C-alpha positions in Angstrom: 3.1 21.5 7.7 2.1 19.9 4.4 3.8 16.7 3.3 4.4 15.1 -0.1 2.7 11.7 -0.1 2.6 9.0 -2.8 -0.2 6.4 -2.5 -0.8 3.4 -4.8 -4.1 1.6 -5.4 -6.2 4.7 -5.3 -9.0 4.0 -7.7 -11.3 2.4 -5.0 -11.6 1.3 -1.4 -9.1 2.4 1.3 -6.7 4.0 -1.2 -9.4 6.2 -2.7 -10.5 7.4 0.8 -6.9 8.0 1.9 -6.2 10.3 -1.0 -9.0 12.6 0.0 -8.4 12.5 3.7 -4.8 13.6 3.2 -5.6 16.2 0.6 -8.3 17.7 2.9 -5.5 18.0 5.5 -3.6 20.1 3.1 -1.0 17.5 2.0 0.2 17.1 -1.6 -0.8 13.7 -2.8 0.3 11.7 -5.9 -2.4 9.1 -6.4 -1.3 6.2 -8.5 -3.5 3.5 -9.9 -3.9 1.6 -13.2 -7.2 3.5 -13.6 -6.6 7.2 -13.0 -10.1 8.3 -13.9 -11.8 8.1 -10.5 -9.2 10.4 -9.0 -8.8 12.8 -11.9 -12.6 13.5 -11.9 -12.2 15.2 -8.5 -10.7 18.6 -8.6 -8.2 19.2 -5.8 -5.2 21.5 -6.5 -3.1 19.3 -4.3 -4.0 15.9 -5.8 -2.0 14.8 -8.8 -2.6 11.5 -10.6 -1.7 9.5 -13.6 -2.1 6.0 -14.8 0.5 3.7 -13.2 0.9 0.0 -13.3 3.2 -1.6 -10.8 3.8 -4.5 -13.3 5.0 -2.1 -16.0 8.7 -1.3 -15.6 8.4 1.8 -17.8 5.9 3.4 -15.5 8.4 3.9 -12.7 10.2 6.6 -14.6 7.0 8.6 -14.7 7.1 8.8 -10.9 10.8 9.9 -10.9 10.0 12.6 -13.5 7.0 13.8 -11.5 8.9 14.1 -8.2 11.9 15.8 -9.8 9.7 18.4 -11.6 7.0 19.0 -9.0 8.2 18.2 -5.5 12.0 17.4 -5.2 11.3 15.2 -2.2 8.8 12.6 -0.9 7.8 12.5 2.8 5.5 9.4 2.8 5.1 6.4 0.5 2.0 4.3 1.2 2.2 1.0 -0.7 -1.5 0.2 -0.7 -2.1 -1.4 -4.1 -2.8 -5.1 -4.0 -3.9 -8.0 -6.3 -6.0 -10.8 -4.9 -6.6 -14.3 -6.2 -9.1 -16.7 -4.7 -8.5 -20.1 -6.3 -7.9 -23.6 -5.1 -4.2 -24.3 -4.9 -4.4 -27.2 -7.3 -5.7 -24.9 -10.0 -3.3 -22.0 -9.3 -0.8 -21.8 -12.1 2.8 -20.4 -12.3 1.3 -17.4 -14.1 -1.3 -16.9 -11.4 1.3 -16.8 -8.7 3.6 -14.6 -10.7 0.8 -12.1 -11.4 0.0 -11.7 -7.7 3.6 -11.5 -6.7 4.4 -8.9 -9.4 2.0 -6.5 -7.8 2.1 -7.4 -4.2 5.9 -8.0 -3.8 7.9 -7.0 -6.8 5.9 -3.8 -7.3 6.2 -2.8 -3.7 9.9 -3.4 -3.8 10.5 -1.5 -7.1 8.4 1.5 -6.2 10.1 1.8 -2.8 13.5 1.5 -4.5 12.4 4.2 -7.0 11.2 6.7 -4.3 13.9 6.1 -1.7 16.5 8.6 -3.2 13.9 11.4 -2.8 13.1 10.6 0.9 14.6 12.3 3.9 15.8 10.7 7.1 12.4 11.2 8.8 10.5 9.8 5.8 8.0 7.0 6.2 7.3 4.0 4.0 4.1 2.3 5.0 3.2 -1.0 3.3 -0.3 -2.4 3.6 -0.3 -6.1 4.2 -3.0 -8.5 5.5 -3.6 -10.6 8.6 -3.4 -13.5 6.2 0.3 -12.8 5.9 0.9 -13.1 9.6 2.7 -16.3 10.7 0.4 -18.3 12.9 -2.8 -16.3 12.0 -5.9 -18.1 10.7 -5.5 -19.1 7.1 -8.2 -19.6 4.4 -8.3 -22.0 1.5 -7.8 -20.4 -2.0 -5.6 -17.6 -0.8 -2.2 -19.3 -1.1 -0.8 -16.8 -3.6 -2.3 -13.7 -2.0 -1.5 -14.4 1.7 2.0 -15.7 1.0 2.7 -12.5 -1.0 1.5 -10.5 2.0 3.8 -12.4 4.2 6.7 -11.6 1.9 6.4 -7.8 2.2 6.3 -8.1 6.0 9.8 -9.7 6.0 11.0 -7.3 3.3 10.0 -4.3 5.5 11.9 -5.7 8.4 15.0 -6.0 6.2 14.7 -2.5 4.8 14.3 -1.0 8.2 17.5 -2.7 9.2 19.4 -1.7 6.1 18.4 2.0 6.4 18.3 2.3 10.2 21.3 4.7 10.3 20.2 7.0 7.5 16.4 6.6 7.5 13.6 6.6 6.3 11.5 4.4 8.5 9.6 1.3 7.2 6.5 -0.2 8.8 3.7 -2.6 7.8 0.0 -2.5 8.7 -1.5 -6.0 8.5 -5.2 -5.3 8.0 -8.1 -7.5 9.0 -11.4 -7.5 7.2 -12.4 -4.1 5.8 -15.6 -3.7 3.7 -14.1 -3.2 0.3 -14.6 -4.7 -3.2 -11.4 -6.7 -2.6 -12.9 -8.3 0.5 -15.9 -9.3 -1.5 -13.6 -11.0 -4.0 -11.9 -13.0 -1.2 -14.9 -13.7 1.0 -18.1 -13.3 -1.0 -21.0 -12.3 1.2 -18.9 -11.6 4.3 -19.8 -8.3 6.0 -16.8 -6.7 7.7 -17.1 -4.7 10.9 -14.8 -1.9 9.6 -15.5 0.4 6.6 -12.9 1.7 4.1 -13.2 5.2 5.5 -12.6 4.1 9.1 -9.5 2.1 8.1 -8.3 5.0 5.9 -8.5 7.4 8.9 -6.3 5.0 10.9 -3.8 4.6 8.1 -3.8 8.4 7.6 -2.7 9.0 11.2 -0.2 6.2 11.2 1.5 7.3 8.0 2.0 10.8 9.3 3.1 9.9 12.9 3.8 6.2 13.3 7.5 6.4 12.4 8.1 8.4 15.5 7.4 5.3 17.5 7.9 2.3 15.1 10.5 1.1 12.6 10.6 -2.3 11.0 7.4 -3.3 12.8 4.2 -5.0 11.7 1.1 -3.8 13.4 -2.0 -6.1 13.3 -4.9 -3.8 12.6 -7.8 -6.2 13.0 -10.8 -6.7 15.2 -12.2 -9.8 13.5 -11.5 -13.1 11.7 -11.2 -13.0 8.7 
């Protein structure tokens, strides 16, 4: 049975692959990214897309209007978009931290809050975090804003699962290890990851559709390497 699925951060990498994997399965996908062009160039009847910036408060109404007019309900929300900053802490300004947190924490929170009224009891909110956000995991210099923001959404997910445990939907986090994407290249220039974007997208695809039968309020560490 086809589901209505919203994915952020779809212009490249894992998000781009996810959109097409899920659309190929017959699901209806709303692909959100600041740059809508890569998605809109590919003609699938069941993919919708428009430009959406997690940091722009006015853009959230566009999501509400779309769901009301096209779908009525949302089955799965995948918070995949992320901003990365690799900079020595001594040079990281208030504005730098704010920019990363606006996308990685506040944006995840606001889009989730926006979509929740349209989700059923068996809906699934999947947030993509990072191994860098796991307490006790190996940490790397220069990623103070990024990794701490990824830790924040893990705790937020646990809180939402608790708050909505009677009514649903379910909330889970996937903390990803290294995946060969443009974002990885920004964080670790020259590092070659053992996992490709399409391989990780296939894992997330399956988890988003079925993981909430087995998990709620959990963080799964999806990593086979360090970083």
